[in-house]
Structures are given as structure tokens and as C-alpha cells.
N, C-alpha and C positions, 0 to 999 in steps of 0.2 A: 504494499499499500504506499509505503514512504517513498519507494523508487518512482511508483507510478505518478504520485503527488510532484515529485522533483521534475520528472519529464513533462508533466502537464504544464508547471511553472514555466521551465525552459522553453517549451513550445509558445507559450502565450507571449514571453518576452520576445522571441525571436520574431513572433508576427508583429507584435507592435513596432519593433525596429524596423521591419520590412515594408510597414504601411506606405503606399505611394503619396506623393505630395498631390494634394487636391487640385483640381483644373482650375487655371485662373479666370478671371471673369474677363480679361483683356490679355492677348499676347500679340507681340510682333517680332519676328525672327529676321525680316528683311531680305530672306534668301531668294526671293524672286517678286515679280510685280503681281498685282492682284491679290495681296495677302492681307486687305483690309486697310492699308496706308497708301495715301496719295501724295507723291513726292512733288513738292512746288518749289517755285523761286529760286531754282538752282541746286536745290538738294537732289541727290542721286543714290542708287545703290552702287556700293564700291565694286571694284572688279572681283572676280572669282578668287577667293582666300582672304578678302578683306575683313571677313568676320573674325570674333575672338578666338574660334579654333585654329584658324589659319588652314582649314581644309578648303580645297578648290569648290566645293558645293556650298561654302559658307559665306555669305555676303554682310555688309553692314550698312547702316544708314551713313552718308556722308554729307556734311554741311561745311562749306568753305566760303564763308563769307569775306567780302572785301575788308569788313571791320565788324568787331563785336560792339563798337561803341553807338549804341542806339540806332543801328543800321535798319532802315526801313524796308520792308518787303525782303527780309533775308530769307535764306534758305527754310524750310520747315517741312516734317513729315505730319501730314494732316490724317487724323483717323477717320475713316468712312463711317464707322459706327462709334459712338461715345465711349471712351476708356473706361469711365465710370458714370453712367448717366444719371445716377441717383445720389443723394447725400451719402456719405460712409460714416458709420460710428465706429468702425475698425477696418483697417487694411494693412497689408504688406505690398511694398512696390520693391521690385528687383530689376536692375539693368546693369550693363556694362557700358562703359564710356572711355573714350581715348581721345585726349586733349592734343591738339596741334599748336594751340596758342593759349598762353597765359598772360598774366598782367592784372592790374586793378581793375580791368572793365568788367562789366556784369554779363554772364552767360546763362540761358535757362535750358536745361536739358529736358525738362518736362513740365507741362500745364495741363491740368484736368480737375474737374470736380471741385473747384475751390481749394485745390492743392497745388502749391508751385514749388518745383525744385530749382533752387539758384545756386550760381557759383560766383564767388567773388574773392576780393583779397584777404578775407577772414576764412575762407575755405565754402565748404557747403553751408546751405541754409534751406530750412524748410518751413513753410508758410502754410497754415491751415486755416482758411476762412470758415467761421461759423457763427458769425452774428452780423447783423445788418448794420450796426452802429460802428463808429470809430472808437478804439481801433478794431478793425474787422477780424484781423488774423491773429493767431497765436503764432510765434515765431520761435523756431529751434535752430540753434547754431551749434553744431557738433565740434566745429573747430577746424584748424586748417590741416592737422595730421591724424590719419587714421591708425589702427592698429596694424596695418599692414603697409601703407603708403601714404605720402601727402595727397590729400584730395584734389590738388591742382598740379600734381606732377605731370609732366609731358610725356609725350611719346611711350605711354605705357597703358595696357588695358587695365581698369580697375573695376571691381565688382562692388556694386552699391545695394544695400538693403535696408528698408527703413519700414519699420512697424509703428502703428499708432492706434491709440484705444480712447474714445472720447469718455469713457466712464471714469478714467484716471487722468486724462490728459497726459497721457506717457508716450513719448517716442523712444522706441529702441532702435540703436544703431549697430549695424555690422558692416564690415568691408572684407574683400578678399581680392586677390590678384591670380593670374595663371599658375604662379608658382607657389602661393601661399593660400593655405584653406581659409575658409570663411572665420573670421575672428569677430568676437563681441567687442564693442567699444565702450557704449554707456547706455544708461537709461535716463531720460531727460523728461522732467515732470513739471507741467505750469498749472496755473490757476484753473480751477475745474471749469470746463466749458458746459454752457448751456444746450448747445446743440451738435448735432453731427457736422461734417464737414459740408458747406452749403452747396447745393446743387448749382450747376451753372444755368443763370437765367438768359444770357446771350449765346447759347449753344448753337441756334441757327445761324447766327452772324459770324462767330468765331468758334469754331469747333475744337475739340480737343486735339492737342499737338504734342509732337516730340521734336526737340531741338530748337524751340523757339517759343514765344509766348503765344502767338498766333500766325494766321498767312499773313497778316497785314502790319504786325506790330514789330517790337524791336528786340535786340538782345539774343542774337542767334547763337547756335553752339559752333565753336570753330573745332572739328574733329569730327568722331565717328561715334554712334550708338549701337549697341546690339541687343537683342533678346529683351526686349523691355516686357514686363509682366506685372499685372495688378491681381492681387488676391483680396477678396472680403473677409480674411480673419488674418490672426497674427500667427506667422510661420516660425518654427522651431529653428534653432541653429542647425540641427541635423537636416532639415528639409532644405535649408539654404544651401548647404554644403552639396546635397543631392543636385541641386538646380546649377551650381557651379561646374561640378564635373560633368553633367550632362551637356553644358554648353561648351565646354572645353573639347568634348568628343564630337559636338556638333550632332547630338542625339536628343529625342524627346525626352522630356522629365517624366520618369516613372516613380 
């Protein structure tokens, strides 16, 4: 009986560790046209092998603006369907990025559902809008250097993962690189929010975007992005590492 119990516990533990990563509510891998993303204003798919895996069938989003200093109509990837069409009380966003240009100028890797991912001279910044009055957004600034690399290091792929929960207003930050596994950075907690992230009221005019604030506004990303995913739950570090390894093999996440 004791051995049978131990075997049952072992099997249950193994099953829990083998659980697949839940399917995201949005995913873009840029490996070909017609994948739910429209590239406009000079944004293009990179050449074969431009994606994070370096494999010939892996491509990345490429934005090459003349300048990131408030450039109008800069390159952008527009989501044909909303990345997050409703307000989110909990989410995890994961993506890879590669910077060609740094400096004090502001760049926007992602804009969706009242959630704005910014990069500037203090590193990464995340703004989550969930109130109509001023100040509209809760701002989290994880800092200039992550556990694996500087957030604004040039000429290398960086894996970023951010999870947020409204009920505690806690942001959990992780980072990885092709050579370094996903590492926990920190929890950041702010004043308790009254609402979830605000749904986009101007979705018809300015749809969800990758690599800029919108198809008509400024602050484009100078570099590449790959494998952008949104989940409507908090992902564990174990799951994030599964995603990182799958992306480096250019394989589906399981």
C-alpha cells in the first residue's frame, strides 16, 4: 500500500510538472504573411532566419524608423483582431525584442487594452490605465538592468515577461536571453486599483499595435520583435521557461 501511494504521488507530481502552457488569447510569430498582423509604414518581415531561433523558417517583425524621436507614421505591426479586446484584471505578456538603436529617446514595443510597454533612458516601463480621471495610469518601472541583461542592451535578443493582477496591483517581472534561462526579477506593488485595465475606446480608429503606439502616432521601435503572446492569467516561471525554449527551437509551445 505504501509503495502504491508513493507511485501515485510520483505520477501526480510528474503530471503537474508536465502540464501544457494554456493557449494565449493573442499570439504573433511573424513567420509569414496573413497571420493576424498587418505591417504598415515601412515595417516588414525580416529575412528567413531573422527570428530569435535563427532557423531558416523563423522570421521577426522589423522596424527601421529614420528616428525614434517622435517620428510620425513610423513602422508598425497592426493586429487585425484586438490583442486584448476587453479590460483585463489579470494578464501575462511575453515577447522577444532586439534593439538596433538605444539612447534617451522613447520607444514603444507594444500598445494594447490600456496597457503600454515603453522603453526609455531608465529602462523598461509599463503603464496600465484603469481609471478615467488623472492620473489615468499606474506606472511600473522595473529598472535599467534585468537579471540576465540590461533592458536596453543593443544587438542581442531579450525575452521579457510581465504578469499583472488587479486585485493586488502587483506586477511580476521576468527576463531571459537565448543563453540564459528565465530568471525572476522582482514583484512591484502599487496602490490598489478600482478597475481592470481600461478597454480601448478608440479601437476602431487606432487598433492594437506592435512596435509603435499606433499606425499614425510616434515612438516606433528601432529593431525587431518576435513571438508576442498575451495570456489572461499569471504564468509561472516554469511555464515561461517552456515558452523560451520553444521559441529558441521555433516550435509550438506545449
